[in-house]
C-alpha positions in Angstrom: -60.8 70.1 -131.1 -61.0 67.4 -128.4 -61.0 68.5 -124.7 -59.9 66.0 -122.1 -62.3 64.6 -119.7 -62.9 66.6 -116.5 -62.7 63.5 -114.3 -59.4 61.4 -114.1 -59.5 58.3 -116.3 -59.0 54.8 -114.5 -56.0 53.1 -115.8 -56.8 49.5 -117.0 -54.2 47.0 -117.9 -51.1 45.2 -116.4 -49.8 46.0 -113.0 -47.4 49.1 -112.8 -44.5 46.9 -111.7 -44.7 45.1 -115.2 -44.6 48.2 -117.2 -42.6 50.8 -115.0 -39.4 51.8 -116.6 -39.5 49.1 -119.2 -38.9 49.0 -122.9 -42.0 47.6 -124.4 -42.9 46.4 -128.0 -46.6 48.0 -128.1 -49.3 46.2 -129.5 -49.6 46.7 -133.3 -51.7 45.1 -135.9 -50.4 42.2 -137.8 -46.8 43.0 -136.4 -46.7 40.9 -133.1 -45.6 37.6 -134.9 -43.1 35.5 -133.0 -40.3 36.6 -135.3 -40.8 40.2 -134.7 -41.3 39.7 -130.9 -37.9 37.9 -130.9 -36.2 40.6 -132.8 -37.7 43.2 -130.3 -36.4 41.3 -127.4 -33.1 40.9 -129.2 -32.9 44.9 -129.3 -34.0 45.0 -125.7 -37.7 44.9 -125.3 -38.5 43.8 -121.7 -42.3 43.2 -122.5 -43.7 42.2 -125.8 -47.3 41.8 -127.0 -48.7 39.3 -129.5 -50.7 40.2 -132.7 -54.4 40.4 -131.6 -56.1 36.9 -131.8 -59.8 36.5 -132.2 -61.2 34.2 -129.7 -63.6 32.1 -131.9 -60.7 31.5 -134.3 -58.4 30.4 -131.5 -61.0 27.9 -130.4 -60.9 26.3 -133.8 -57.2 25.6 -133.8 -55.2 22.5 -132.8 -52.3 23.1 -130.5 -49.1 21.4 -132.0 -45.7 21.2 -130.3 -42.9 20.8 -132.7 -39.8 19.8 -130.5 -37.6 19.9 -133.6 -38.3 23.6 -134.1 -38.7 24.3 -130.5 -42.2 25.9 -131.1 -45.8 25.5 -129.9 -48.2 26.5 -132.8 -51.8 26.8 -132.8 -53.0 25.8 -136.3 -56.4 26.4 -138.0 -57.3 23.9 -140.7 -59.8 25.0 -143.2 -61.4 23.2 -146.2 -60.7 25.2 -149.3 -62.5 23.3 -152.2 -60.8 20.0 -152.5 -57.7 21.2 -150.5 -57.1 21.5 -146.8 -55.4 24.8 -145.9 -53.4 24.9 -142.7 -52.7 28.6 -141.3 -50.6 29.1 -138.1 -52.8 31.4 -136.1 -50.2 31.9 -133.2 -46.9 30.5 -132.3 -44.6 30.8 -129.4 -41.3 29.3 -128.3 -41.5 25.9 -126.5 -38.7 27.0 -124.3 -37.4 30.4 -123.6 -33.6 30.7 -124.4 -31.8 31.6 -121.1 -30.8 35.2 -122.2 -34.4 36.1 -122.6 -36.0 34.7 -119.3 -38.5 36.8 -117.8 -39.6 38.8 -120.7 -43.5 38.8 -120.5 -45.4 37.8 -123.6 -48.9 39.5 -123.4 -51.5 37.7 -125.5 -54.0 40.2 -127.1 -57.2 38.4 -127.3 -60.0 40.0 -129.1 -63.9 39.2 -129.5 -66.7 40.2 -131.5 -69.3 39.2 -129.1 -69.3 40.9 -125.5 -71.3 37.9 -124.1 -68.7 35.5 -125.5 -65.8 37.4 -123.9 -67.3 36.9 -120.3 
């Protein structure tokens, strides 16, 4: 049985005005992809979260702008034997469609090293 703490817990996170009375796509493991975020926005989400991205992995990526697709992608290139494997670590829209302006996208950035986070 878990009893709540006797002292009020401080609330950490975005400002109240960003989340008060909003429909929010909550952060979920491996589900905050661009396609899923767009679907959530189409169904009325007013704030969306990305999938968690590990800081050191993001630092190894190359930012690529694909104007034909209208995307900004962060691509990780890794050597796998004799082949190079490219993985899109994170992607977002180059320009927001006018019917979705103002929908904040919150980037979840994780780290395995507290000193590296600071």
